[in-house]
C-alpha positions as CSV (number, residue, x, y, z in Angstrom):
1,X,-52.6,27.7,52.6
2,X,-49.5,29.7,53.0
3,X,-46.4,29.3,50.9
4,X,-44.5,28.2,54.0
5,X,-46.9,25.3,54.3
6,X,-46.0,23.9,50.9
7,X,-43.7,20.9,50.7
8,X,-42.3,19.0,47.8
9,X,-42.9,15.6,49.5
10,X,-39.2,14.9,49.0
11,X,-37.1,12.5,51.0
12,X,-37.6,12.4,54.7
13,X,-34.9,13.4,57.2
14,X,-31.9,11.0,57.6
15,X,-33.7,9.6,60.6
16,X,-36.7,8.7,58.4
17,X,-39.0,11.4,59.9
18,X,-41.4,13.8,58.3
19,X,-41.4,16.5,61.0
20,X,-42.1,14.7,64.2
21,X,-43.6,11.6,62.6
22,X,-42.1,8.5,61.0
23,X,-38.8,6.9,62.2
24,X,-37.9,3.3,62.7
25,X,-39.4,1.5,65.7
26,X,-38.6,-2.2,65.1
27,X,-36.8,-5.0,66.9
28,X,-33.0,-4.9,66.8
29,X,-33.0,-7.8,64.5
30,X,-34.9,-5.9,61.8
31,X,-32.6,-2.7,61.9
32,X,-30.1,-4.2,59.4
33,X,-33.0,-5.3,57.0
34,X,-34.5,-1.8,57.0
35,X,-31.0,-0.3,56.5
36,X,-30.3,-2.7,53.6
37,X,-33.7,-1.9,52.0
38,X,-33.0,1.9,52.3
39,X,-29.6,1.4,50.7
40,X,-31.0,-0.7,47.9
41,X,-33.9,1.7,47.2
42,X,-31.6,4.7,47.1
43,X,-29.3,2.9,44.6
44,X,-32.2,1.7,42.4
45,X,-33.9,5.0,42.4
46,X,-30.7,6.6,41.2
47,X,-30.3,3.9,38.5
48,X,-31.7,4.8,35.0
49,X,-31.9,1.1,34.2
50,X,-34.2,0.5,37.2
51,X,-36.5,3.3,36.1
52,X,-36.5,2.1,32.5
53,X,-37.6,-1.4,33.6
54,X,-40.2,-0.1,36.0
55,X,-41.6,2.3,33.3
56,X,-41.8,-0.6,30.9
57,X,-43.7,-2.7,33.4
58,X,-46.1,0.1,34.2
59,X,-47.0,0.7,30.5
60,X,-46.9,-2.9,29.1
61,X,-48.1,-4.8,32.1
62,X,-50.0,-2.6,34.5
63,X,-51.7,-0.5,31.8
64,X,-50.5,2.9,32.6
65,X,-51.2,5.7,32.2
66,X,-54.6,5.3,33.7
67,X,-57.4,7.5,32.3
68,X,-58.5,10.8,33.8
69,X,-62.3,10.6,33.2
70,X,-64.6,13.6,33.4
71,X,-67.7,12.7,35.4
72,X,-70.1,14.8,33.3
73,X,-73.4,13.6,34.8
74,X,-72.4,13.8,38.4
75,X,-70.7,17.2,37.8
76,X,-74.0,18.5,36.4
77,X,-75.9,17.2,39.4
78,X,-73.4,18.7,42.0
79,X,-72.5,22.0,40.4
80,X,-68.8,21.2,40.4
81,X,-66.4,19.9,37.7
82,X,-65.4,16.4,38.8
83,X,-62.5,14.5,37.2
84,X,-61.8,10.9,38.2
85,X,-58.2,9.5,38.2
86,X,-59.0,5.9,37.2
87,X,-56.7,3.6,39.2
88,X,-59.6,1.1,39.1
89,X,-58.4,0.6,35.4
90,X,-54.9,-0.6,36.3
91,X,-54.1,-4.3,36.1
92,X,-55.4,-6.1,39.2
93,X,-58.0,-3.4,39.7
94,X,-56.3,-0.9,42.0
95,X,-53.4,1.4,42.5
96,X,-51.6,-1.3,44.6
97,X,-49.8,-2.7,41.5
98,X,-47.8,0.5,41.2
99,X,-46.1,-0.1,44.5
100,X,-45.7,-3.9,44.2
101,X,-44.0,-3.9,40.9
102,X,-41.4,-1.6,42.2
103,X,-40.9,-3.6,45.4
104,X,-40.7,-6.9,43.5
105,X,-38.0,-5.5,41.3
106,X,-36.2,-4.3,44.5
107,X,-36.6,-7.8,46.1
108,X,-35.1,-9.4,43.1
109,X,-32.3,-6.9,43.0
110,X,-31.6,-7.7,46.6
111,X,-31.5,-11.5,46.0
112,X,-34.7,-12.3,47.9
113,X,-36.7,-15.3,46.8
114,X,-40.0,-14.6,48.7
115,X,-42.5,-11.8,49.3
116,X,-44.3,-11.5,52.5
117,X,-47.3,-9.2,52.6
118,X,-50.3,-8.0,54.6
119,X,-53.7,-7.2,53.2
120,X,-57.0,-5.9,54.3
121,X,-59.3,-5.5,51.3
122,X,-57.2,-8.0,49.4
123,X,-56.1,-5.7,46.6
124,X,-52.5,-5.4,47.9
125,X,-52.5,-9.2,48.4
126,X,-53.6,-9.7,44.8
127,X,-51.0,-7.3,43.5
128,X,-48.3,-9.1,45.5
129,X,-49.4,-12.5,44.2
130,X,-49.4,-11.1,40.7
131,X,-45.9,-9.7,40.9
132,X,-44.6,-12.8,42.5
133,X,-46.0,-15.0,39.7
134,X,-44.5,-12.6,37.1
135,X,-41.0,-12.6,38.7
136,X,-40.9,-16.3,39.8
137,X,-41.0,-15.4,43.6
138,X,-42.9,-17.2,46.3
139,X,-45.6,-15.1,48.0
140,X,-47.1,-15.4,51.5
141,X,-50.0,-13.1,52.3
142,X,-51.4,-12.6,55.9
143,X,-55.0,-11.6,56.0
144,X,-57.4,-11.2,58.9
145,X,-60.1,-13.9,59.2
146,X,-62.8,-11.3,59.2
147,X,-61.5,-9.8,56.0
148,X,-61.2,-13.2,54.4
149,X,-64.9,-13.8,55.0
150,X,-65.9,-10.5,53.3
151,X,-63.3,-10.5,50.6
152,X,-63.6,-14.2,49.3
153,X,-63.2,-13.0,45.7
154,X,-59.7,-11.6,46.3
155,X,-58.7,-14.6,48.4
156,X,-59.5,-16.9,45.5
157,X,-57.5,-14.6,43.1
158,X,-54.4,-14.7,45.3
159,X,-54.6,-18.5,45.6
160,X,-55.1,-18.9,41.9
161,X,-52.0,-16.8,41.3
162,X,-50.0,-19.2,43.5
163,X,-49.8,-17.3,46.8
164,X,-50.3,-18.8,50.2
165,X,-52.9,-17.0,52.1
166,X,-52.6,-17.3,55.9
167,X,-55.7,-16.4,58.0
168,X,-55.0,-14.3,61.1
169,X,-57.3,-15.1,64.0
170,X,-55.9,-12.7,66.7
171,X,-57.3,-9.4,67.8
172,X,-60.0,-7.9,65.5
173,X,-58.9,-10.3,62.7
174,X,-58.5,-7.4,60.3
175,X,-55.7,-5.4,58.7
176,X,-54.0,-4.3,61.9
177,X,-53.5,-7.9,63.1
178,X,-52.5,-9.1,59.6
179,X,-49.8,-6.5,59.6
180,X,-48.6,-7.7,63.0
181,X,-48.3,-11.3,61.8
182,X,-46.6,-10.3,58.6
183,X,-44.0,-8.4,60.4
184,X,-43.4,-11.3,62.8
185,X,-42.9,-13.6,59.7
186,X,-40.4,-11.1,58.3
187,X,-38.3,-11.3,61.5
188,X,-38.1,-15.0,61.1
189,X,-37.3,-15.1,57.4
190,X,-35.4,-11.8,56.8
191,X,-32.5,-13.4,54.9
192,X,-34.7,-14.9,52.2
193,X,-37.8,-12.7,52.3
194,X,-38.8,-9.2,51.5
195,X,-41.6,-7.6,53.4
196,X,-43.7,-6.1,50.6
197,X,-45.6,-3.5,52.7
198,X,-48.7,-2.2,51.0
199,X,-49.1,1.4,52.3
200,X,-47.2,4.5,53.4
201,X,-46.7,3.2,56.9
202,X,-44.2,1.0,58.6
203,X,-40.6,1.7,59.6
204,X,-38.4,3.9,57.4
205,X,-37.8,3.6,54.5
206,X,-41.3,2.2,53.7
207,X,-43.4,5.4,53.9
208,X,-41.0,7.2,51.6
209,X,-40.4,4.2,49.3
210,X,-44.1,3.5,48.8
211,X,-45.0,7.1,48.3
212,X,-42.3,7.4,45.6
213,X,-43.6,4.3,43.8
214,X,-47.2,5.8,44.0
215,X,-46.1,9.2,42.9
216,X,-46.9,8.2,39.3
217,X,-50.7,8.7,40.1
218,X,-50.3,12.4,40.9
219,X,-47.7,13.1,38.2
220,X,-49.9,11.5,35.5
221,X,-53.0,13.3,36.8
222,X,-51.3,16.7,36.9
223,X,-50.2,16.2,33.2
224,X,-53.7,15.0,32.2
225,X,-55.7,17.7,33.9
226,X,-56.6,20.7,31.8
227,X,-55.6,23.0,34.7
228,X,-54.6,22.7,38.3
229,X,-57.8,21.8,40.1
230,X,-59.1,23.7,43.1
231,X,-59.3,20.5,45.2
232,X,-57.6,17.1,45.0
233,X,-59.3,14.4,47.0
234,X,-58.5,10.7,47.8
235,X,-59.5,8.2,50.5
236,X,-57.1,7.6,53.3
237,X,-56.5,4.4,55.4
238,X,-52.8,4.0,55.6
239,X,-52.9,6.5,52.8
240,X,-50.8,5.3,49.8
241,X,-53.2,6.3,47.0
242,X,-53.7,9.7,48.6
243,X,-49.9,10.2,49.1
244,X,-49.2,9.3,45.6
245,X,-51.9,11.7,44.3
246,X,-50.9,14.5,46.6
247,X,-47.3,14.2,45.5
248,X,-48.3,15.5,42.1
249,X,-50.0,18.6,43.4
250,X,-48.4,19.5,46.7
251,X,-46.4,22.3,45.2
252,X,-49.6,23.9,43.6
253,X,-52.3,26.0,45.2
254,X,-54.7,23.0,45.2
255,X,-56.4,22.0,48.4
256,X,-55.5,18.5,49.4
257,X,-58.3,16.6,51.1
258,X,-57.9,13.1,52.6
259,X,-61.1,11.3,53.5
260,X,-61.1,8.7,56.3
261,X,-63.7,6.3,57.6
262,X,-65.6,7.7,60.5
263,X,-64.8,4.5,62.5
264,X,-61.2,4.6,61.7
265,X,-60.2,8.2,61.6
266,X,-56.7,8.4,62.9
267,X,-56.1,11.9,61.6
268,X,-59.3,13.2,63.1
269,X,-59.6,11.2,66.4
270,X,-56.1,9.8,66.9
271,X,-53.2,11.0,69.0
272,X,-49.4,10.7,68.3
273,X,-48.2,7.2,69.0
274,X,-46.3,4.2,67.6
275,X,-47.8,1.4,65.6
276,X,-46.2,-1.1,63.2
277,X,-42.7,0.5,63.5
278,X,-43.5,4.1,62.9
279,X,-44.7,7.2,64.9
280,X,-47.9,8.9,63.5
281,X,-51.4,9.6,64.4
282,X,-52.9,6.5,66.0
283,X,-56.3,5.6,67.4
284,X,-55.5,4.8,71.1
285,X,-56.9,5.1,74.6
286,X,-55.5,7.3,77.4
287,X,-53.0,4.5,78.3
288,X,-51.6,4.3,74.8
289,X,-53.4,1.1,73.9
290,X,-54.2,0.9,70.2
291,X,-58.0,0.9,69.6
292,X,-59.8,-1.1,67.0
293,X,-60.9,0.7,63.9
294,X,-64.3,0.0,62.1
295,X,-65.2,0.5,58.5
296,X,-67.4,-1.1,55.9
297,X,-64.3,-0.9,53.7
298,X,-61.7,-3.5,54.7
299,X,-58.9,-1.5,53.4
300,X,-59.6,1.5,55.7
301,X,-60.2,-0.6,58.8
302,X,-56.9,0.4,60.3
303,X,-56.0,2.4,63.5
304,X,-53.1,4.4,62.1
305,X,-52.2,6.6,59.2
306,X,-49.0,7.1,57.2
307,X,-46.5,9.5,58.9
308,X,-46.3,11.8,56.0
309,X,-50.0,12.3,56.2
310,X,-49.7,13.2,59.9
311,X,-47.0,15.7,58.9
312,X,-49.1,17.2,56.1
313,X,-52.0,17.6,58.5
314,X,-49.8,19.1,61.3
315,X,-48.4,21.7,58.8
316,X,-51.8,22.5,57.4
317,X,-50.9,21.5,53.9
318,X,-53.5,18.8,53.7
319,X,-57.0,18.6,55.3
320,X,-58.7,15.4,56.5
321,X,-62.4,14.7,56.6
322,X,-64.5,11.7,57.6
323,X,-67.6,10.0,56.2
324,X,-70.0,7.4,57.5
325,X,-70.7,3.9,56.1
326,X,-74.1,5.0,55.0
327,X,-72.7,7.9,53.1
328,X,-70.2,5.5,51.4
329,X,-72.9,3.1,50.3
330,X,-74.9,6.0,48.9
331,X,-71.8,7.2,47.1
332,X,-71.2,3.8,45.4
333,X,-74.9,3.8,44.2
334,X,-74.8,7.4,42.9
335,X,-71.5,7.0,41.0
336,X,-72.7,3.8,39.5
337,X,-76.0,5.2,38.3
338,X,-74.7,8.5,37.2
339,X,-71.4,7.4,35.4
340,X,-71.6,3.6,35.0
341,X,-68.5,3.2,37.3
342,X,-68.7,0.8,40.3
343,X,-65.9,1.9,42.6
344,X,-64.4,0.1,45.6
345,X,-65.8,0.9,49.0
346,X,-62.5,2.5,49.9
347,X,-62.6,4.9,47.0
348,X,-66.3,5.7,47.7
349,X,-65.2,7.5,50.8
350,X,-63.7,10.3,48.6
351,X,-66.8,10.3,46.4
352,X,-69.0,10.6,49.5
353,X,-67.2,13.7,50.8
354,X,-67.6,15.4,47.4
355,X,-71.4,14.5,47.4
356,X,-71.8,16.0,50.9
357,X,-69.6,19.1,50.4
358,X,-70.6,20.2,46.9
359,X,-72.4,23.5,47.1
360,X,-71.2,24.3,50.6
361,X,-68.4,26.7,51.7
362,X,-66.2,23.6,52.0
363,X,-66.6,22.9,48.2
364,X,-68.2,25.9,46.5
365,X,-70.3,25.6,43.4
366,X,-68.1,25.9,40.3
367,X,-65.0,24.2,42.0
368,X,-62.8,22.0,39.9
369,X,-62.2,18.7,41.7
370,X,-59.8,15.9,40.9
371,X,-60.6,12.6,42.8
372,X,-58.6,9.4,42.7
373,X,-60.7,6.3,42.4
374,X,-58.2,3.9,44.0
375,X,-59.9,0.7,43.0
376,X,-62.9,-1.0,41.4
377,X,-65.8,-2.5,43.2
378,X,-65.7,-6.1,42.1
379,X,-64.3,-7.3,45.4
380,X,-67.1,-5.7,47.3
381,X,-70.1,-7.3,45.5
382,X,-70.9,-9.5,48.4
383,X,-71.2,-6.5,50.8
384,X,-72.9,-4.3,48.3
385,X,-75.5,-7.0,47.4
386,X,-76.7,-6.9,51.0
387,X,-76.6,-3.1,51.4
388,X,-77.4,-1.2,48.2
389,X,-80.7,-1.1,46.5
């Protein structure tokens, strides 16, 4: 990595772009809503009272800071020093609460009475329902019918918290289609509702806004680590946990590794294109039609990736790898039996890459690795029960 390739992951250009990626590709009716959200976020982010309230919620409600746990047994097996940033220990069981608490505060600041959200694995939906209950807001969560079937645990949690979960039956019935429907609902209810987007995609200012709300992961991890690690690794679907983690280390010599699902690897197999209001790397055919992604992890079953990841990849500051479903299942089992930690299938993608790469030129023996466990595996028990022995 050259010094020129370093970036501070600061605000995007005024056009909402990170290099050639990002922007705002939405219907004319949503341009004022995006502009109003950008203005509200800039004002809130410059307001010490907003930060004080968010910090208090993070510590007293979400349980931050989350632990940085040395994986002693797995480290001994692999010949590397592995540290786990434990977002699975945050309230609701994943990193999603970091983003949603901030967006719920913004929604209330903007006078909105309702949150609209999309979800794949259900963790963002649960976090949205949680924040809505806390702040007295209504919540509507769109979720693909296929994901509802494999994430029943989280559907029940959302409903118990008072959210309305709307099944999406179009397309592949997964996260891509849930996002389509959530954005359509936002168009129809923009005066009363805030679209609480769960990842670092979508039209400007969402990629920047969500990354800033997730930056707490990387900043905490950097302060907790005994030294700057050689490698920082996280799973990538849309890429919010990775963006938040990378933000804490982007100005250091650490290698940044994002790990995608082999069946949904926009950074590896995609081409520049537009999806859900932003330009990034997208899985598409020669005619520009968006392709379906496939992953055992519902949260990574998405054909695009956040535009800042596309920029980090294009500049060479971050590297992106893929792992298969079989490697992911093995990673869940090995981490559970070595460390007593059952992680989410999404997080297991990062673990799987470390298991495969350790001791090779890609991750030499003796390397220090910091890995973000973005969520816990409770939601995946039905899938794991049929696959892991």
